[in-house]
N, C-alpha and C positions, 0 to 999 in steps of 0.2 A: 563802423566795426566796433564791437564791444569786447571787453575782456572775456566774456563768456563765449563769444563767437570764436575767438582765438583758441580758447581752451577746448572747445568742441572739435576744432581742427585736429588737435593732437590725439583725440580718442576716436575719431570717426574713421572706420576702416576703408571707406570710399576714397580716402586721400592717400592710400598706400598703393603705388603702381605695382602691377603684377600680382596682386593679391589672389591667392588660390583658396585659402581657408582662414577663417577668423572665428575664434571661440572665446566667449566670455566664460572663463574658467570658474572664478569665484570672487566673492567680495569678502575680504577679511573683516574680523570683528572691529578693527579700527577704521574701516571704511575704504582702505586701499583695495584696488581692483587688480585682479590677475587676468591677463589675456594671453592667448596663444595664437600665433599666425604662421602661415606658410606663404612665401612669395617666390615667384619665378620671373626674373628679368630676362629679356632677350639675350642670348649668347652666354648666359650664366647658369651655374648649377642652382638647383632649388635650395632655398634657405628657410630656416624656421627659427622661432624665438618664443620664449615665455617672458612676458613683461609684467612688472609690478608698477602700477600707476598710483601716485599720491597727488591729490588735488587739495590745496589749502586755500580756502576762500577767506580773505581778510575783511574786516569791517570797513576799510577804506575803498573797497571794490577791487583791490588787487588780488591776483591769484598766483600762487606758487605751484609749479608743476614739477614733479620728479618722476622720471621714467627710467627704469633700469632693468636689465636682464635679471631673471630670477629662476631658481630651480624649483620645479614642481613635480611631485611623484607621478602625476597623471601624464606628464609629457617629458619623459627622459630623452636625453640626446639619442639620436638614431643615425645609423649609417646611411639612411635614405636622404638626409638633408645636411647641409652645412649649418651648424648652430651659430647664430649671430650673437655677438656681445655688444650691448648697447647701453649707453648712459646719457641722459639729457636732463638738465635742470634748467627751468625757464621761469622767470619772474615777469608777470604781465601787470602793468599798472594803468589805471584810466588816464586818458588825456586830460591835461589841465588847460587845453586851448579853448575849451568851451564847447 
Protein backbone atom coordinates (compact mmCIF):
# COMPACT_ATOMS: atom_id res chain seq x y z
CA UNK A 1 0.00 0.00 0.00
CA UNK A 2 1.41 3.38 -1.00
CA UNK A 3 0.74 6.86 0.33
CA UNK A 4 -1.19 7.58 -2.89
CA UNK A 5 -3.39 4.49 -2.30
CA UNK A 6 -4.34 5.84 1.12
CA UNK A 7 -4.94 9.35 -0.25
CA UNK A 8 -7.19 7.90 -2.97
CA UNK A 9 -9.25 6.18 -0.28
CA UNK A 10 -10.13 9.58 1.23
CA UNK A 11 -11.44 11.04 -2.03
CA UNK A 12 -13.04 7.97 -3.61
CA UNK A 13 -16.83 8.17 -3.19
CA UNK A 14 -17.11 4.37 -3.49
CA UNK A 15 -15.73 4.20 0.07
CA UNK A 16 -18.68 6.12 1.55
CA UNK A 17 -21.42 3.72 2.75
CA UNK A 18 -24.98 4.75 1.86
CA UNK A 19 -23.87 7.23 -0.80
CA UNK A 20 -26.82 8.61 -2.79
CA UNK A 21 -25.18 11.51 -4.60
CA UNK A 22 -21.61 12.77 -5.17
CA UNK A 23 -20.77 15.99 -7.04
CA UNK A 24 -17.33 17.33 -7.93
CA UNK A 25 -18.36 20.97 -7.41
CA UNK A 26 -15.19 22.86 -8.33
CA UNK A 27 -11.44 23.09 -8.06
CA UNK A 28 -10.26 26.33 -6.47
CA UNK A 29 -7.37 28.36 -7.90
CA UNK A 30 -5.02 26.98 -5.21
CA UNK A 31 -5.89 23.39 -6.18
CA UNK A 32 -8.27 22.64 -3.30
CA UNK A 33 -11.28 20.58 -4.37
CA UNK A 34 -14.90 21.15 -3.32
CA UNK A 35 -17.20 18.10 -3.20
CA UNK A 36 -20.88 17.71 -2.29
CA UNK A 37 -22.49 14.47 -1.16
CA UNK A 38 -25.71 13.00 0.18
CA UNK A 39 -25.74 9.80 2.26
CA UNK A 40 -28.49 7.70 3.80
CA UNK A 41 -27.58 5.09 6.39
CA UNK A 42 -30.14 2.48 7.49
CA UNK A 43 -32.50 3.78 10.20
CA UNK A 44 -31.03 7.31 9.92
CA UNK A 45 -32.22 10.51 8.29
CA UNK A 46 -30.57 11.62 5.05
CA UNK A 47 -27.45 13.71 5.53
CA UNK A 48 -25.49 15.99 3.23
CA UNK A 49 -22.26 17.94 3.31
CA UNK A 50 -20.01 20.19 1.29
CA UNK A 51 -16.33 19.35 1.80
CA UNK A 52 -13.13 21.18 0.94
CA UNK A 53 -10.20 18.83 0.25
CA UNK A 54 -6.57 19.95 0.46
CA UNK A 55 -3.84 17.50 -0.57
CA UNK A 56 -0.22 18.54 -0.02
CA UNK A 57 2.28 16.13 -1.57
CA UNK A 58 5.77 16.54 -0.11
CA UNK A 59 9.16 15.80 -1.67
CA UNK A 60 9.75 12.92 0.77
CA UNK A 61 6.66 11.08 -0.54
CA UNK A 62 4.47 12.02 2.42
CA UNK A 63 1.01 13.50 1.94
CA UNK A 64 -0.91 15.88 4.19
CA UNK A 65 -4.70 15.74 3.76
CA UNK A 66 -7.12 18.27 5.20
CA UNK A 67 -10.85 17.72 4.77
CA UNK A 68 -13.38 20.08 6.31
CA UNK A 69 -16.96 21.15 5.92
CA UNK A 70 -17.33 24.18 3.72
CA UNK A 71 -20.06 26.63 2.74
CA UNK A 72 -20.82 26.86 -0.97
CA UNK A 73 -23.56 28.96 -2.58
CA UNK A 74 -24.54 26.16 -4.98
CA UNK A 75 -25.36 23.85 -2.05
CA UNK A 76 -26.97 25.80 0.81
CA UNK A 77 -28.27 23.94 3.84
CA UNK A 78 -31.70 22.46 3.17
CA UNK A 79 -34.55 21.24 5.35
CA UNK A 80 -34.48 18.02 3.27
CA UNK A 81 -31.20 16.84 4.85
CA UNK A 82 -29.26 17.03 8.08
CA UNK A 83 -26.09 19.02 7.35
CA UNK A 84 -22.99 17.19 8.58
CA UNK A 85 -20.07 19.04 10.14
CA UNK A 86 -16.78 17.26 9.44
CA UNK A 87 -13.09 17.96 10.00
CA UNK A 88 -10.19 15.57 9.37
CA UNK A 89 -6.47 16.21 9.07
CA UNK A 90 -4.30 13.23 8.16
CA UNK A 91 -0.56 12.97 7.59
CA UNK A 92 0.62 9.92 5.64
CA UNK A 93 4.30 9.10 5.32
CA UNK A 94 6.05 6.30 3.44
CA UNK A 95 7.19 3.20 5.27
CA UNK A 96 10.85 3.09 6.22
CA UNK A 97 10.72 -0.70 6.59
CA UNK A 98 11.86 -1.23 3.01
